[in-house]
Phi, psi and omega in degrees: 000135180275135176275147177285120180255137179267125177276125185246142176292139178280329177203155178227168177277125181283177183295337179254012177091000180270155177292140182240123179235177176303322182293333183260000175293159176303148182299149176299139179083014178304133179247331179262108185260108175272169178302315182297317180296317177300314181296326177294319178295316179299317179295322180296319179290316181296324182273353178091010177288323176228152168273165178299319179297318179296318179297317179296319179291315184297322186249010180054048179256155170273156179297329179294320180294315178296318178297322177298317177298315181298316179296320180296318179294318180298315184278323189229006182072195182300329180298334179291345180275355179292128180299322182287345182255357185304309182296319180299313180293323179298313179297319179300313182288329175293319178297320180296325180290331183280341181263000000 
């Protein structure tokens, strides 16, 4: 019986346009999340380098946290990943939805 094999990307384009591979991903167990590191994880998941489950397991993230990062990048780009700007961007997008 043949096993179903998942074809995985060897590299994807990172948030700053550079190639992103397993070797260049943030280290396993990262605790200090900068904007760039968050964006690299989001790009890796979007490009197929990691699945969402793999990213959550590798970095001890909840699926909600990863989804929040993905939504922030979609709506506001890398700037949306700033911790100090989360509330500001959330309010901005809520106002846009009501009009």
